[in-house]
Structure formats: C-alpha cells, structure tokens
C-alpha positions as CSV (number, residue, x, y, z in Angstrom):
1,A,-55.3,133.1,129.5
2,E,-57.9,132.7,132.2
3,E,-55.9,129.8,133.8
4,A,-52.8,131.9,133.9
5,T,-54.7,134.9,135.3
6,Q,-56.2,132.7,138.1
7,M,-53.0,130.9,138.9
8,L,-50.7,133.9,139.0
9,G,-53.2,136.4,140.3
10,L,-52.1,138.8,137.5
11,P,-54.2,140.4,134.8
12,T,-54.0,139.4,131.2
13,L,-53.0,142.5,129.2
14,A,-53.9,141.0,125.8
15,V,-54.2,137.8,123.9
16,I,-52.5,137.7,120.5
17,S,-53.9,135.0,118.2
18,R,-51.5,132.9,116.2
19,F,-51.2,134.2,112.6
20,G,-49.5,133.5,109.4
21,K,-47.6,130.4,108.4
22,T,-44.2,129.1,109.7
23,R,-42.8,129.5,106.2
24,D,-43.7,133.2,106.0
25,S,-40.7,135.5,105.8
26,Y,-39.9,137.5,108.9
27,P,-40.8,140.9,107.2
28,D,-44.2,139.3,106.3
29,R,-44.8,138.7,110.0
30,L,-44.8,142.5,110.7
31,I,-48.6,142.5,110.5
32,T,-49.1,145.8,112.4
33,F,-47.2,147.6,109.6
34,R,-48.3,145.5,106.6
35,D,-52.0,145.2,107.6
36,P,-52.8,147.7,110.3
37,G,-56.6,147.1,109.9
38,S,-56.4,143.4,110.7
39,P,-57.9,141.9,113.9
40,I,-54.4,140.7,114.9
41,S,-53.1,144.3,114.6
42,E,-56.0,145.4,116.9
43,Q,-54.8,142.8,119.4
44,Y,-51.4,144.3,119.4
45,R,-52.8,147.8,119.9
46,T,-54.8,146.4,122.9
47,L,-51.5,145.1,124.3
48,R,-49.9,148.5,123.7
49,T,-52.7,150.4,125.4
50,N,-52.8,148.2,128.4
51,L,-49.1,148.3,128.9
52,L,-49.2,152.1,128.7
53,F,-52.1,152.3,131.2
54,S,-50.4,149.9,133.5
55,S,-47.3,152.1,133.8
56,N,-49.2,154.9,135.6
57,G,-48.5,157.5,133.0
58,G,-44.7,157.0,133.2
59,W,-44.5,155.5,129.8
60,S,-42.6,158.3,128.2
61,K,-39.4,156.6,129.4
62,A,-40.6,153.1,130.0
63,A,-38.6,150.0,129.2
64,Y,-40.1,146.6,128.6
65,V,-38.3,143.2,128.4
66,V,-40.0,140.4,126.4
67,T,-38.7,136.9,127.1
68,S,-39.9,133.3,127.2
69,P,-38.4,130.0,128.4
70,G,-37.8,128.5,125.0
71,P,-36.7,129.3,121.4
72,S,-39.2,129.9,118.6
73,E,-42.0,131.1,120.8
74,G,-42.6,134.4,119.0
75,K,-40.6,136.9,121.1
76,S,-39.1,138.7,118.2
77,V,-42.3,138.9,116.1
78,T,-44.2,140.0,119.2
79,T,-41.8,142.8,120.2
80,A,-41.5,144.0,116.6
81,N,-45.2,144.3,116.2
82,L,-45.6,145.9,119.7
83,A,-42.9,148.4,118.8
84,V,-44.6,149.3,115.5
85,T,-47.9,150.0,117.3
86,M,-46.2,152.2,119.8
87,A,-44.4,154.1,117.1
88,M,-47.7,154.5,115.1
89,A,-49.2,156.0,118.3
90,G,-46.7,158.8,118.1
91,L,-44.2,157.5,120.6
92,R,-40.4,157.4,119.9
93,V,-39.4,153.8,120.2
94,L,-36.0,152.1,120.5
95,L,-36.1,148.4,120.0
96,I,-33.0,146.5,121.0
97,D,-32.3,142.9,119.9
98,A,-30.6,141.3,122.9
99,D,-30.9,137.8,121.5
100,L,-27.2,137.0,121.0
101,R,-27.9,133.4,119.9
102,R,-30.7,133.6,117.3
103,P,-31.3,137.3,116.6
104,R,-34.2,138.1,114.2
105,L,-35.0,141.8,114.4
106,H,-32.6,142.6,111.6
107,E,-34.4,140.2,109.4
108,I,-37.9,141.5,110.4
109,F,-36.9,145.1,109.5
110,N,-34.5,144.2,106.6
111,L,-31.5,145.8,108.4
112,P,-27.8,145.0,108.3
113,N,-26.5,143.3,111.4
114,T,-22.9,144.3,111.2
115,I,-22.8,146.4,114.4
116,G,-25.2,146.4,117.3
117,L,-25.6,145.5,120.9
118,S,-22.7,142.9,121.0
119,T,-20.4,145.6,119.4
120,L,-21.4,148.1,122.1
121,L,-20.9,145.6,124.9
122,S,-17.5,144.6,123.5
123,T,-16.2,148.1,122.9
124,D,-14.3,150.0,125.6
125,P,-16.5,153.0,126.4
126,G,-13.3,155.1,126.5
127,Q,-12.9,154.6,122.8
128,F,-16.2,156.3,122.0
129,S,-15.8,159.8,120.5
130,S,-18.3,162.6,120.0
131,D,-17.8,162.5,116.2
132,S,-20.7,160.6,114.8
133,S,-19.6,161.2,111.2
134,R,-17.2,158.2,111.2
135,R,-19.0,155.0,110.5
136,G,-17.2,151.7,110.4
137,A,-17.0,148.2,111.9
138,T,-16.5,149.7,115.4
139,P,-19.0,152.2,116.6
140,Q,-17.6,155.6,117.6
141,N,-20.7,156.3,119.8
142,L,-24.1,154.9,120.5
143,L,-25.6,156.7,117.5
144,D,-23.6,154.6,115.1
145,C,-25.6,151.5,116.3
146,L,-29.1,153.1,115.9
147,Q,-30.8,152.1,112.6
148,D,-33.9,153.8,111.3
149,T,-36.8,151.6,110.1
150,E,-39.5,152.3,107.5
151,V,-41.8,153.0,110.5
152,P,-41.5,156.6,111.5
153,G,-40.4,157.0,115.1
154,L,-39.0,153.4,115.4
155,R,-35.3,152.8,115.6
156,V,-33.5,149.5,116.2
157,I,-30.2,148.4,117.7
158,T,-29.7,145.0,116.1
159,S,-27.8,142.2,118.0
160,G,-24.6,142.8,116.0
161,F,-22.0,140.0,115.6
162,L,-22.8,136.7,117.3
163,P,-20.2,136.2,120.1
164,L,-18.9,132.7,120.8
165,N,-20.1,133.0,124.4
166,P,-23.1,135.4,124.7
167,T,-23.4,135.1,128.5
168,E,-19.8,136.4,128.8
169,V,-20.6,139.4,126.7
170,L,-23.9,140.1,128.5
171,G,-22.2,139.7,131.9
172,S,-19.2,141.9,131.1
173,V,-18.4,144.9,133.2
174,A,-18.2,147.2,130.1
C-alpha cells in the first residue's frame, strides 16, 4: 500500500486483508453481513467512510466503479461487502453486476440471474411500459430488474443472461 501511494501520489483509502478460503462459497464471503464485528468488516467500514469523505459530501448520489486488470482478484466480493457496509450505515444502495463474462453477485446474494443488466441493454427502451405488475423474461421497466437482498437498503441488478459478445452489448447505443 505504501509503495502504491508513493508511486501514484494518491492516498490509500483502506487495506482489506485476505480472508477466508478459496473453497468458501460466495455467500460465505459476505463477511460484513455474516460477521459484522470482525476485523475484516471494520476494514470495509474504513473503506466506506473514506470513500464517503473523499466525495466532499456529495455521496447521496455517488457512483463507484470497481475494476482490476485480471480475473479472480476479488472485485465482486469487495463490491458486495462495501455495498453491505454502506447499506448498514443507512444509505440506499444499488449494486450493479456489469461483469458479463463471469458474474458473481447473484451467487453472493443468492439471487436468480434470469434478467438483469444485459437484458436492460438488449431491450429497446421504447418497449418499456409504466406497468410494473408484469414480470417475465423481458423487463417491462427498470424496476423489474431490481432485486431486494436480505440486507435492508441494498438492491442488486444482476448481470442477466451472458451474451455471446459482451463488448457489443456494453457498447450498444441502446
């Protein structure tokens, strides 16, 4: 962390220690919900607090993107735990799984992945209606893609179906 801070000239917002075992199920990795008193949970709360302070009080409508150069580096587990700490602090949180190659948020929160971001991006916006009572394979509006979690205040839009060419879906005009 110190090397990165010196090289980049940017502050370190938090250091999250490695935890659990690689064979742990994804729901078991949601440590901030399963074990909120653990030192790892406190590290996630430190990250949350520093992110909120770094946004100069504009966090009520803040958006964060978490990424890394390679697969299996902990992006999904990190974002899920960060989202839980934000929701537990009383914020309303929408977590979107934009990984259209190896999505994991639906596994972490035990949610179906039948419709989601890829469905939204592949649906003509003119087809959306104001009637949210219809639920099916095609969302009628954005609300059809929102899923509640067991964490109050935290909703998720899963990735949805895995497209053959994710870059085409993400780069579409729709």
